[in-house]
C-alpha positions in Angstrom: 74.2 125.8 102.3 75.3 128.8 100.2 75.0 129.0 96.5 78.8 129.4 96.2 79.3 126.2 98.1 76.7 124.3 96.1 78.3 125.5 92.8 81.8 124.4 94.1 80.4 121.0 95.1 78.7 120.6 91.7 82.0 121.4 89.9 83.9 118.9 92.1 81.4 116.2 91.5 81.4 116.9 87.7 85.2 116.8 87.7 85.6 113.6 89.7 82.7 111.8 88.0 84.4 112.3 84.6 87.8 111.0 85.8 87.2 108.5 88.6 86.6 104.8 88.5 83.9 103.6 90.9 85.4 102.4 94.2 83.6 99.2 95.3 82.4 99.4 98.9 83.9 96.9 101.3 87.4 97.2 99.9 90.4 98.3 102.0 90.5 101.6 100.0 86.8 102.3 100.7 87.3 101.5 104.4 90.3 103.8 104.6 88.3 106.6 102.9 85.5 106.2 105.4 87.9 106.4 108.3 89.4 109.6 106.9 86.0 111.1 106.3 84.8 110.2 109.8 88.0 111.6 111.4 87.4 114.9 109.5 83.8 115.0 110.7 84.8 114.4 114.3 87.4 117.2 114.1 84.8 119.5 112.5 82.5 118.8 115.5 85.4 119.5 117.9 86.2 122.7 116.1 82.6 123.9 116.3 82.7 123.2 120.1 86.0 125.1 120.4 84.6 128.1 118.4 81.6 128.2 120.8 84.0 128.2 123.8 86.0 131.0 122.2 82.8 133.1 121.6 81.9 132.4 125.2 85.3 133.7 126.5 84.9 136.9 124.4 81.4 137.3 125.8 82.7 137.0 129.4 85.4 139.5 128.6 82.9 141.9 127.1 80.8 141.6 130.3 84.0 142.5 132.3 84.3 145.7 130.2 86.8 144.6 127.6 86.4 145.1 123.8 86.2 141.8 122.0 87.1 143.4 118.7 90.4 144.8 120.1 91.1 141.5 121.9 90.8 139.6 118.6 93.2 142.1 117.0 95.7 141.4 119.9 95.3 137.7 119.5 96.0 138.0 115.8 99.1 140.2 116.5 100.4 137.7 119.1 100.3 134.9 116.5 102.6 136.8 114.2 106.3 136.6 114.1 107.8 139.8 115.7 109.4 140.9 112.4 106.1 140.4 110.5 104.3 142.3 113.2 106.8 145.2 113.1 106.5 145.3 109.3 102.7 145.5 109.5 102.8 148.2 112.2 105.3 150.2 110.1 103.0 149.9 107.0 100.0 151.0 109.0 101.8 154.1 110.2 102.9 154.8 106.7 99.4 154.5 105.4 98.0 156.6 108.3 100.5 159.3 107.5 99.6 159.2 103.8 95.9 159.7 104.5 96.5 162.4 107.0 95.9 160.4 110.2 99.5 160.4 111.4 
């Protein structure tokens, strides 16, 4: 784990330890908490699998001669609302002109 994550976790633990009352195991609240945590863990596992699938698709595309970096940019642009995309493209053109690229 990263030092940043460890520091954040230490801070969370310090904050919650100072404020929280112990939750007895075997209570309905403890059971609900366990269910939430297990659901998050399952979703994290699924997310990791999906990320691997996405990397695989980009690898296939690269093998077919496409540039994964450009594909990622296109995917990011397609997620945007048209007005937001147009605003971003206009700003890019403005900045390019300002630095002598346009």
